[in-house]
SETOR-135052 format. One record per residue (C-alpha): residue in one letter; chain; y, z, x. Coordinates in nm, 4 decimals. Example, Ala and Ser with C-alpha at 12.3 -4.5 7.8 and 13.67 -1.06 7.14 Angstrom:
residues 2
+---+---+----------+----------+----------+
| r | c |       c2 |       c3 |       c1 |
+---+---+----------+----------+----------+
| a | A |  -0.4500 |   0.7800 |   1.2300 |
| s | A |  -0.1060 |   0.7140 |   1.3670 |
+---+---+----------+----------+----------+
This chain:
residues 383
+---+---+----------+----------+----------+
| r | c |       c2 |       c3 |       c1 |
+---+---+----------+----------+----------+
| m | A |   0.0151 |  -0.0035 |   0.0098 |
| e | A |   0.3622 |  -0.0911 |   0.1217 |
| s | A |   0.5786 |   0.1915 |   0.2058 |
| v | A |   0.8398 |   0.2824 |  -0.0114 |
| h | A |   1.1746 |   0.1124 |  -0.0036 |
| d | A |   1.4393 |   0.3962 |  -0.0246 |
| i | A |   1.7647 |   0.3387 |  -0.1850 |
| i | A |   2.0314 |   0.5856 |  -0.1473 |
| i | A |   2.3339 |   0.6096 |  -0.3797 |
| i | A |   2.6151 |   0.8457 |  -0.2615 |
| g | A |   2.8265 |   0.9611 |  -0.5582 |
| a | A |   2.7352 |   0.9939 |  -0.9495 |
| s | A |   3.0725 |   0.9222 |  -1.1158 |
| f | A |   3.1435 |   0.5754 |  -1.3063 |
| a | A |   3.0216 |   0.3554 |  -1.0030 |
| g | A |   2.7325 |   0.5792 |  -0.9032 |
| l | A |   2.5914 |   0.6039 |  -1.2172 |
| t | A |   2.6586 |   0.2294 |  -1.3010 |
| v | A |   2.4427 |   0.0996 |  -1.0188 |
| a | A |   2.1769 |   0.3638 |  -1.0382 |
| h | A |   2.1031 |   0.2679 |  -1.4021 |
| g | A |   2.1413 |  -0.0978 |  -1.3353 |
| l | A |   1.8758 |  -0.0660 |  -1.0309 |
| l | A |   1.6308 |   0.1276 |  -1.2589 |
| r | A |   1.6691 |  -0.0455 |  -1.5793 |
| d | A |   1.7082 |  -0.4076 |  -1.4830 |
| i | A |   1.6774 |  -0.5276 |  -1.0881 |
| l | A |   1.3564 |  -0.3129 |  -1.0052 |
| p | A |   1.1457 |  -0.4081 |  -1.2794 |
| s | A |   1.2394 |  -0.7512 |  -1.2189 |
| l | A |   1.0978 |  -0.7276 |  -0.8609 |
| k | A |   0.7660 |  -0.5693 |  -0.9708 |
| s | A |   0.5685 |  -0.8870 |  -0.8501 |
| q | A |   0.6857 |  -0.8077 |  -0.4928 |
| g | A |   0.4459 |  -0.5098 |  -0.4751 |
| t | A |   0.7215 |  -0.2986 |  -0.2945 |
| p | A |   0.7564 |   0.0497 |  -0.4366 |
| y | A |   1.1302 |   0.1517 |  -0.4566 |
| k | A |   1.2851 |   0.4717 |  -0.5113 |
| v | A |   1.6525 |   0.5325 |  -0.6009 |
| t | A |   1.7996 |   0.8665 |  -0.4745 |
| i | A |   2.1263 |   0.9785 |  -0.5940 |
| i | A |   2.3285 |   1.2359 |  -0.4057 |
| s | A |   2.5881 |   1.4165 |  -0.5456 |
| p | A |   2.7709 |   1.7532 |  -0.5101 |
| s | A |   2.7401 |   1.8248 |  -0.8990 |
| p | A |   2.4821 |   1.8060 |  -1.1601 |
| y | A |   2.7513 |   1.6581 |  -1.3912 |
| f | A |   2.9739 |   1.3692 |  -1.4669 |
| y | A |   3.3238 |   1.4305 |  -1.5231 |
| w | A |   3.5328 |   1.2545 |  -1.7483 |
| k | A |   3.8459 |   1.2351 |  -1.5435 |
| i | A |   3.9989 |   0.9693 |  -1.7461 |
| g | A |   4.0884 |   1.2756 |  -1.9892 |
| a | A |   4.1860 |   1.5144 |  -1.7318 |
| p | A |   4.5511 |   1.5223 |  -1.8037 |
| r | A |   4.4736 |   1.6669 |  -2.1606 |
| t | A |   4.1723 |   1.8949 |  -2.0249 |
| i | A |   4.4244 |   2.0459 |  -1.7784 |
| v | A |   4.7153 |   2.0989 |  -2.0336 |
| n | A |   4.5621 |   2.1164 |  -2.3618 |
| p | A |   4.2090 |   2.2053 |  -2.3310 |
| s | A |   4.1486 |   2.3025 |  -2.6926 |
| a | A |   4.2097 |   1.9144 |  -2.7643 |
| l | A |   3.9745 |   1.8092 |  -2.4976 |
| p | A |   3.7745 |   2.1011 |  -2.3440 |
| v | A |   3.6300 |   2.1100 |  -2.0101 |
| d | A |   3.2797 |   2.1547 |  -2.1612 |
| k | A |   3.3032 |   1.8154 |  -2.3309 |
| a | A |   3.4509 |   1.6369 |  -2.0272 |
| l | A |   3.1459 |   1.7584 |  -1.8087 |
| v | A |   2.8054 |   1.5774 |  -1.8968 |
| p | A |   2.4953 |   1.6601 |  -1.7533 |
| i | A |   2.3380 |   1.3802 |  -1.5508 |
| a | A |   1.9780 |   1.4548 |  -1.5205 |
| d | A |   1.8515 |   1.4128 |  -1.8849 |
| a | A |   1.9658 |   1.0481 |  -1.8906 |
| f | A |   1.7294 |   0.9368 |  -1.6064 |
| s | A |   1.4326 |   1.0791 |  -1.7541 |
| i | A |   1.3626 |   0.7725 |  -1.9313 |
| y | A |   1.2525 |   0.6179 |  -1.5904 |
| p | A |   0.9221 |   0.7035 |  -1.4040 |
| k | A |   0.9724 |   1.0051 |  -1.2071 |
| e | A |   0.8393 |   0.8600 |  -0.8787 |
| q | A |   1.1209 |   0.5828 |  -0.8922 |
| y | A |   1.4350 |   0.8426 |  -0.8855 |
| e | A |   1.5600 |   1.1567 |  -0.7283 |
| i | A |   1.8737 |   1.3335 |  -0.8064 |
| v | A |   1.9969 |   1.5591 |  -0.5250 |
| q | A |   2.2819 |   1.8094 |  -0.5680 |
| a | A |   2.4421 |   1.7955 |  -0.2243 |
| l | A |   2.7489 |   1.6905 |  -0.0547 |
| a | A |   2.7050 |   1.3899 |   0.1932 |
| t | A |   2.8253 |   1.4753 |   0.5135 |
| r | A |   2.7431 |   1.2261 |   0.7593 |
| v | A |   2.5721 |   0.8792 |   0.7778 |
| d | A |   2.3876 |   0.7757 |   1.0925 |
| p | A |   2.3296 |   0.4191 |   1.1045 |
| a | A |   2.1090 |   0.4072 |   1.3920 |
| s | A |   1.8311 |   0.6196 |   1.2249 |
| r | A |   1.9619 |   0.4997 |   0.8679 |
| i | A |   1.9926 |   0.8726 |   0.7700 |
| v | A |   2.2121 |   1.0308 |   0.5165 |
| r | A |   2.2851 |   1.4079 |   0.6082 |
| t | A |   2.4023 |   1.6608 |   0.3399 |
| d | A |   2.5783 |   1.9877 |   0.3467 |
| k | A |   2.2367 |   2.1579 |   0.2538 |
| d | A |   2.0841 |   2.0421 |   0.5763 |
| g | A |   1.9139 |   1.7559 |   0.3942 |
| e | A |   1.8063 |   1.4435 |   0.5642 |
| y | A |   1.7484 |   1.1372 |   0.3434 |
| r | A |   1.6350 |   0.8056 |   0.5004 |
| y | A |   1.7482 |   0.4780 |   0.3337 |
| n | A |   1.6316 |   0.1196 |   0.3720 |
| s | A |   1.9425 |   0.0329 |   0.1301 |
| l | A |   2.2718 |   0.2399 |   0.1033 |
| v | A |   2.5031 |   0.2011 |  -0.1836 |
| i | A |   2.8467 |   0.4222 |  -0.1225 |
| c | A |   2.9915 |   0.5162 |  -0.4500 |
| s | A |   3.1783 |   0.8355 |  -0.3220 |
| g | A |   3.5107 |   0.7683 |  -0.4963 |
| t | A |   3.8384 |   0.9208 |  -0.4166 |
| t | A |   3.9904 |   1.2616 |  -0.3895 |
| f | A |   4.3370 |   1.3912 |  -0.5282 |
| a | A |   4.5057 |   1.6919 |  -0.3359 |
| s | A |   4.3925 |   1.9111 |  -0.6261 |
| p | A |   4.0450 |   1.9891 |  -0.7213 |
| l | A |   4.1461 |   1.9654 |  -1.1113 |
| w | A |   4.0628 |   1.5608 |  -1.0886 |
| s | A |   3.7269 |   1.5197 |  -0.9627 |
| l | A |   3.4118 |   1.6755 |  -0.8714 |
| s | A |   3.4153 |   1.5661 |  -0.4935 |
| h | A |   3.3686 |   1.9455 |  -0.3904 |
| g | A |   3.1194 |   2.0576 |  -0.6971 |
| t | A |   3.1782 |   2.2150 |  -1.0092 |
| d | A |   3.2812 |   2.5338 |  -0.9113 |
| q | A |   3.5972 |   2.4222 |  -0.7657 |
| l | A |   3.6924 |   2.2114 |  -1.0658 |
| k | A |   3.6503 |   2.4829 |  -1.3116 |
| a | A |   3.8149 |   2.7316 |  -1.0946 |
| g | A |   4.1219 |   2.5018 |  -1.0763 |
| l | A |   4.1385 |   2.4468 |  -1.4441 |
| e | A |   4.0908 |   2.8362 |  -1.5357 |
| d | A |   4.3806 |   2.9099 |  -1.3219 |
| v | A |   4.6112 |   2.6480 |  -1.5018 |
| h | A |   4.4758 |   2.7568 |  -1.8321 |
| q | A |   4.5563 |   3.1332 |  -1.7714 |
| r | A |   4.9037 |   3.0668 |  -1.6273 |
| l | A |   5.0358 |   2.7685 |  -1.8461 |
| p | A |   5.0933 |   2.9423 |  -2.1787 |
| s | A |   5.3337 |   3.2063 |  -2.0316 |
| a | A |   5.4952 |   2.9700 |  -1.7776 |
| k | A |   5.8458 |   2.9072 |  -1.8162 |
| t | A |   5.8941 |   2.6259 |  -1.5314 |
| v | A |   5.6246 |   2.3585 |  -1.4701 |
| v | A |   5.6112 |   2.0925 |  -1.2102 |
| v | A |   5.4010 |   1.8054 |  -1.1884 |
| a | A |   5.3888 |   1.5971 |  -0.8529 |
| g | A |   5.3048 |   1.1996 |  -0.8529 |
| g | A |   5.4372 |   0.9212 |  -1.0273 |
| g | A |   5.1025 |   0.7227 |  -1.0781 |
| a | A |   4.9231 |   0.6960 |  -1.3871 |
| a | A |   4.7552 |   1.0767 |  -1.3307 |
| g | A |   5.1233 |   1.2181 |  -1.3174 |
| v | A |   5.2829 |   1.0706 |  -1.5884 |
| e | A |   5.0010 |   1.1170 |  -1.8232 |
| t | A |   4.9956 |   1.5076 |  -1.7389 |
| a | A |   5.3747 |   1.5098 |  -1.7969 |
| g | A |   5.3306 |   1.3403 |  -2.1120 |
| e | A |   5.0736 |   1.5936 |  -2.2234 |
| l | A |   5.2850 |   1.8763 |  -2.1068 |
| g | A |   5.5944 |   1.7148 |  -2.3032 |
| y | A |   5.3896 |   1.6781 |  -2.6148 |
| v | A |   5.2595 |   2.0342 |  -2.6137 |
| y | A |   5.5560 |   2.2257 |  -2.4632 |
| g | A |   5.8450 |   1.9956 |  -2.4539 |
| g | A |   6.1806 |   2.2017 |  -2.5382 |
| r | A |   6.0045 |   2.5203 |  -2.4589 |
| k | A |   5.9612 |   2.5015 |  -2.1055 |
| s | A |   6.1307 |   2.3630 |  -1.8136 |
| i | A |   5.8892 |   2.0443 |  -1.7239 |
| s | A |   5.9866 |   1.8326 |  -1.4132 |
| i | A |   5.7844 |   1.5471 |  -1.2574 |
| y | A |   5.8482 |   1.4172 |  -0.9148 |
| s | A |   5.7437 |   1.0723 |  -0.8591 |
| g | A |   5.8012 |   1.0477 |  -0.4703 |
| a | A |   5.8945 |   0.6749 |  -0.5146 |
| s | A |   6.1883 |   0.4696 |  -0.6851 |
| q | A |   6.0234 |   0.4937 |  -1.0094 |
| l | A |   5.7158 |   0.6070 |  -1.2095 |
| l | A |   5.4021 |   0.3739 |  -1.2290 |
| g | A |   5.5304 |   0.2158 |  -0.9030 |
| r | A |   5.1935 |   0.0394 |  -0.8271 |
| l | A |   5.2316 |  -0.1927 |  -1.1328 |
| q | A |   5.3828 |  -0.5203 |  -1.0819 |
| n | A |   5.5437 |  -0.5117 |  -1.4209 |
| k | A |   5.8436 |  -0.2685 |  -1.3197 |
| a | A |   5.9248 |  -0.2416 |  -1.6954 |
| a | A |   5.6349 |  -0.0121 |  -1.7781 |
| g | A |   5.7696 |   0.2489 |  -1.5321 |
| k | A |   6.1009 |   0.2436 |  -1.6848 |
| d | A |   5.9684 |   0.2691 |  -2.0200 |
| a | A |   5.7533 |   0.5698 |  -1.9230 |
| e | A |   6.0617 |   0.7406 |  -1.7596 |
| t | A |   6.2359 |   0.6915 |  -2.0859 |
| g | A |   5.9616 |   0.8314 |  -2.2939 |
| l | A |   5.9414 |   1.1314 |  -2.0970 |
| k | A |   6.2681 |   1.2225 |  -2.0895 |
| k | A |   6.2813 |   1.1985 |  -2.4813 |
| m | A |   5.9778 |   1.4591 |  -2.4626 |
| g | A |   6.1692 |   1.6928 |  -2.2508 |
| v | A |   6.0528 |   1.6071 |  -1.9224 |
| s | A |   6.2810 |   1.5819 |  -1.6296 |
| v | A |   6.2239 |   1.2972 |  -1.4092 |
| i | A |   6.3048 |   1.3175 |  -1.0352 |
| n | A |   6.2554 |   0.9894 |  -0.8261 |
| r | A |   6.2772 |   0.9310 |  -0.4460 |
| v | A |   6.1802 |   1.2956 |  -0.3686 |
| k | A |   5.8467 |   1.4018 |  -0.2742 |
| i | A |   5.6815 |   1.7301 |  -0.2663 |
| q | A |   5.5942 |   1.7790 |   0.0766 |
| s | A |   5.4018 |   2.1134 |   0.0535 |
| s | A |   5.3454 |   2.4215 |  -0.1790 |
| t | A |   5.2882 |   2.7655 |  -0.1052 |
| r | A |   5.1688 |   3.0537 |  -0.3505 |
| e | A |   5.3749 |   3.3483 |  -0.3537 |
| g | A |   5.2531 |   3.6005 |  -0.6057 |
| d | A |   5.2322 |   3.4093 |  -0.9349 |
| r | A |   5.4711 |   3.1377 |  -0.8302 |
| d | A |   5.4576 |   2.8114 |  -0.6391 |
| v | A |   5.7262 |   2.7620 |  -0.3761 |
| l | A |   5.7619 |   2.3796 |  -0.3387 |
| q | A |   5.9175 |   2.2144 |  -0.0470 |
| l | A |   6.0729 |   1.8894 |  -0.1150 |
| s | A |   6.1365 |   1.5912 |   0.1044 |
| n | A |   6.5257 |   1.6092 |   0.0535 |
| g | A |   6.5058 |   1.9581 |   0.2294 |
| e | A |   6.5407 |   2.1700 |  -0.0746 |
| t | A |   6.3040 |   2.4200 |  -0.2279 |
| v | A |   6.1889 |   2.4974 |  -0.5763 |
| t | A |   5.9904 |   2.7375 |  -0.7468 |
| a | A |   5.7414 |   2.6902 |  -1.0375 |
| d | A |   5.5286 |   2.9140 |  -1.2653 |
| v | A |   5.2662 |   2.5994 |  -1.2635 |
| y | A |   5.2450 |   2.3448 |  -1.0205 |
| i | A |   5.0081 |   2.0476 |  -1.0871 |
| d | A |   4.9701 |   1.8174 |  -0.8028 |
| a | A |   4.8483 |   1.4605 |  -0.8836 |
| t | A |   4.8991 |   1.3053 |  -0.5737 |
| g | A |   4.6285 |   1.2012 |  -0.3151 |
| d | A |   4.3841 |   0.9687 |  -0.4623 |
| k | A |   4.2276 |   0.8973 |  -0.0917 |
| p | A |   3.8944 |   0.7773 |  -0.0164 |
| n | A |   3.6020 |   1.0138 |   0.0204 |
| a | A |   3.4695 |   0.8257 |   0.3234 |
| s | A |   3.5250 |   1.0930 |   0.6116 |
| f | A |   3.1618 |   1.1020 |   0.6550 |
| l | A |   3.1013 |   0.7524 |   0.7328 |
| p | A |   3.1277 |   0.5674 |   1.0847 |
| s | A |   3.4718 |   0.4988 |   1.1381 |
| d | A |   3.4054 |   0.1233 |   1.2224 |
| w | A |   3.2783 |   0.1075 |   0.8333 |
| l | A |   3.6458 |   0.1855 |   0.7303 |
| d | A |   3.9722 |  -0.0254 |   0.7053 |
| d | A |   4.3074 |   0.0981 |   0.8348 |
| r | A |   4.3697 |   0.2986 |   0.4924 |
| g | A |   4.0282 |   0.4638 |   0.5177 |
| f | A |   3.8258 |   0.2578 |   0.2560 |
| v | A |   3.5089 |   0.1259 |   0.3153 |
| r | A |   3.5159 |  -0.2593 |   0.4522 |
| v | A |   3.3320 |  -0.4867 |   0.1937 |
| n | A |   3.3075 |  -0.8357 |   0.1419 |
| g | A |   3.5371 |  -0.8934 |  -0.1541 |
| q | A |   3.2844 |  -1.1037 |  -0.3222 |
| t | A |   2.9721 |  -0.9611 |  -0.2639 |
| l | A |   3.0720 |  -0.5828 |  -0.1964 |
| e | A |   2.8071 |  -0.5779 |   0.1013 |
| l | A |   2.9704 |  -0.3861 |   0.4131 |
| d | A |   3.1496 |  -0.6128 |   0.6107 |
| v | A |   3.0772 |  -0.4677 |   0.9539 |
| q | A |   2.8601 |  -0.7198 |   1.2024 |
| g | A |   2.5113 |  -0.6245 |   1.2588 |
| v | A |   2.4950 |  -0.3875 |   0.9387 |
| t | A |   2.2874 |  -0.5093 |   0.6525 |
| g | A |   2.1715 |  -0.3374 |   0.3339 |
| v | A |   2.5008 |  -0.1177 |   0.3115 |
| f | A |   2.7285 |  -0.1711 |  -0.0017 |
| a | A |   3.0499 |  -0.0015 |  -0.1262 |
| f | A |   3.1184 |   0.0001 |  -0.5194 |
| g | A |   3.4182 |   0.1727 |  -0.7055 |
| s | A |   3.7311 |   0.3177 |  -0.5762 |
| v | A |   3.6033 |   0.3810 |  -0.2280 |
| g | A |   3.5812 |   0.0025 |  -0.1572 |
| s | A |   3.8390 |  -0.1819 |   0.0009 |
| y | A |   3.7978 |  -0.4479 |  -0.2606 |
| s | A |   3.9262 |  -0.1851 |  -0.5513 |
| d | A |   4.2732 |  -0.0599 |  -0.6408 |
| g | A |   4.0933 |   0.2405 |  -0.8107 |
| g | A |   4.0929 |   0.1201 |  -1.1564 |
| l | A |   3.7606 |   0.1249 |  -1.3646 |
| l | A |   3.7906 |  -0.2477 |  -1.4311 |
| h | A |   3.6880 |  -0.2823 |  -1.0763 |
| v | A |   3.3667 |  -0.1171 |  -1.1452 |
| r | A |   3.3031 |  -0.2954 |  -1.4859 |
| f | A |   3.3853 |  -0.6485 |  -1.3439 |
| a | A |   3.1816 |  -0.5953 |  -1.0084 |
| t | A |   2.8733 |  -0.4434 |  -1.1487 |
| k | A |   2.6893 |  -0.7758 |  -1.2139 |
| p | A |   2.7993 |  -0.9090 |  -0.8476 |
| l | A |   2.7169 |  -0.6009 |  -0.6873 |
| l | A |   2.3713 |  -0.5697 |  -0.8647 |
| e | A |   2.3015 |  -0.9662 |  -0.7734 |
| s | A |   2.3813 |  -0.8597 |  -0.4098 |
| i | A |   2.1438 |  -0.5818 |  -0.3846 |
| k | A |   1.8583 |  -0.7984 |  -0.5683 |
| l | A |   1.9236 |  -1.0586 |  -0.3063 |
| h | A |   1.8749 |  -0.8073 |  -0.0024 |
| l | A |   1.5538 |  -0.6295 |  -0.1609 |
| q | A |   1.4194 |  -1.0058 |  -0.1874 |
| g | A |   1.4857 |  -1.0463 |   0.2013 |
| q | A |   1.8029 |  -1.3073 |   0.1295 |
| a | A |   2.1343 |  -1.2582 |   0.2489 |
| p | A |   2.3667 |  -1.1548 |  -0.0192 |
| g | A |   2.6217 |  -1.4035 |   0.1055 |
| p | A |   2.8083 |  -1.6257 |   0.1228 |
| r | A |   2.7547 |  -1.7580 |  -0.2365 |
| s | A |   2.9206 |  -1.9512 |  -0.5012 |
| k | A |   2.7489 |  -1.7856 |  -0.8130 |
| t | A |   2.7927 |  -1.4207 |  -0.9666 |
| i | A |   3.0469 |  -1.3312 |  -0.7222 |
| y | A |   3.3422 |  -1.0560 |  -0.7717 |
| k | A |   3.6669 |  -1.2238 |  -0.8707 |
| p | A |   3.9546 |  -0.9652 |  -0.8056 |
| i | A |   4.1996 |  -0.8786 |  -1.0873 |
| k | A |   4.5352 |  -0.9953 |  -0.9890 |
| t | A |   4.7501 |  -0.9003 |  -1.2786 |
| d | A |   4.8526 |  -0.5514 |  -1.4266 |
| m | A |   4.5698 |  -0.3808 |  -1.6736 |
| q | A |   4.6682 |  -0.0423 |  -1.7412 |
| f | A |   4.7126 |   0.2204 |  -2.0390 |
| v | A |   4.9062 |   0.5356 |  -1.9642 |
| p | A |   4.8952 |   0.7804 |  -2.2596 |
| m | A |   5.2141 |   1.0327 |  -2.2876 |
| g | A |   5.0521 |   1.2634 |  -2.5534 |
| p | A |   4.8068 |   1.1632 |  -2.8177 |
| d | A |   5.0909 |   0.9519 |  -3.0171 |
| g | A |   5.1483 |   0.6852 |  -2.7797 |
| g | A |   5.2394 |   0.5924 |  -2.4182 |
| v | A |   5.2991 |   0.2823 |  -2.1948 |
| g | A |   5.0547 |  -0.0048 |  -2.1216 |
| v | A |   5.0196 |  -0.3312 |  -1.9395 |
| v | A |   4.7573 |  -0.6279 |  -2.0163 |
| f | A |   4.7643 |  -0.9281 |  -1.8041 |
| g | A |   5.0894 |  -0.8349 |  -1.7089 |
| w | A |   5.2463 |  -0.8126 |  -2.0210 |
| r | A |   5.3725 |  -0.4642 |  -2.1820 |
| v | A |   5.2042 |  -0.3776 |  -2.4901 |
| p | A |   5.3308 |  -0.1473 |  -2.7833 |
| a | A |   5.2843 |   0.2452 |  -2.7978 |
| f | A |   5.0845 |   0.2029 |  -3.1132 |
| l | A |   4.8168 |  -0.0173 |  -2.9152 |
| v | A |   4.8062 |   0.2394 |  -2.6329 |
| k | A |   4.7563 |   0.5409 |  -2.8830 |
| m | A |   4.4552 |   0.3040 |  -3.0664 |
| v | A |   4.2694 |   0.2551 |  -2.7456 |
| k | A |   4.3516 |   0.5382 |  -2.5262 |
| s | A |   4.5935 |   0.8162 |  -2.6370 |
| g | A |   4.4244 |   0.9553 |  -2.9326 |
| d | A |   4.1315 |   1.1042 |  -2.7653 |
| f | A |   4.1373 |   0.9689 |  -2.4223 |
| m | A |   3.7990 |   0.7813 |  -2.5012 |
| i | A |   3.6038 |   1.0910 |  -2.4706 |
| g | A |   3.3210 |   0.9212 |  -2.6871 |
| n | A |   3.2447 |   0.6876 |  -2.3858 |
| a | A |   3.1614 |   0.9728 |  -2.1389 |
| p | A |   2.7947 |   1.0008 |  -2.2632 |
| k | A |   2.7538 |   0.6084 |  -2.2498 |
| v | A |   2.8630 |   0.6330 |  -1.8785 |
| v | A |   2.5928 |   0.8961 |  -1.8089 |
| q | A |   2.3283 |   0.6926 |  -2.0026 |
| g | A |   2.4203 |   0.3721 |  -1.8305 |
| n | A |   2.5759 |   0.1932 |  -2.1351 |
| g | A |   2.9651 |   0.2715 |  -2.0524 |
+---+---+----------+----------+----------+
């Protein structure tokens, strides 16, 4: 009998779960005639999937979107597959050794791979936004905010991207007019990554109407907890204090455990933009998927539209063929703005194919419940 071909997936968020189900449900059964036994091992620091899309509401208004609803257990969704074909390891990947083809973890585990799919995602400066370092840190961070926010008089949000704007919107909806709420974009305007700059201006106008102060061109350089307050050092030399400080900045790739020559100058995993195979000479059978990959701008559409190309690349690799270059089933980058940014449950701003969309459409698609009903579907591989 042939030896097992081990496929290691690092990460169990949107990208990791999508590729794991795609392999177990579709790709591996199609290769059954080859006679090679395969095993998919998922390495993640948490046994849960976190619906971070809804994090702004979970942070600010937990009665509307409680953390227990935003955290979905992973293991049960894989019980439909043969036990010998998969394993879920609760651990943090700490090093990948390409010479021995081994992934090492913080629990002294060593996992050999024949194929490796890096889906480790990105990390914000605050633990409120992901499970990158496990469930306990996320829950502790949320509990701290939930305890202090109701009695807080001043609340400061750092970051003018979607996460910051959505959080400020939730704060404005729940506490506008009753608390001093400020958002520091750290840039010339809100939502600066969008090509359609009007969306950011609309967001600023909307937040101001909700009682949120918008401060552009000033960054929060550092924060220090002094007693029950946060002392914030600003890039303009000023110091401000807040009863609650919510840091929505960072969003840096979780890739420090990888060889440095696998990373681009921004720290993302260097991949071929069409096949998602690692773009490093002499290395085969390694892929990156989702926001950690250099092909992605972090949006979920870069998972959805890249799923079939990635699975095709892995299938070709498992069949002993080179994933590329090829002309069919390749990833084609999204070059226009596609984003919905809720500001409270009643609306927000959005851009589709570069065009602004009305607030009622943002409400219909996302603002109402942050699409929480899709969380179990992602875990089940149907998201």
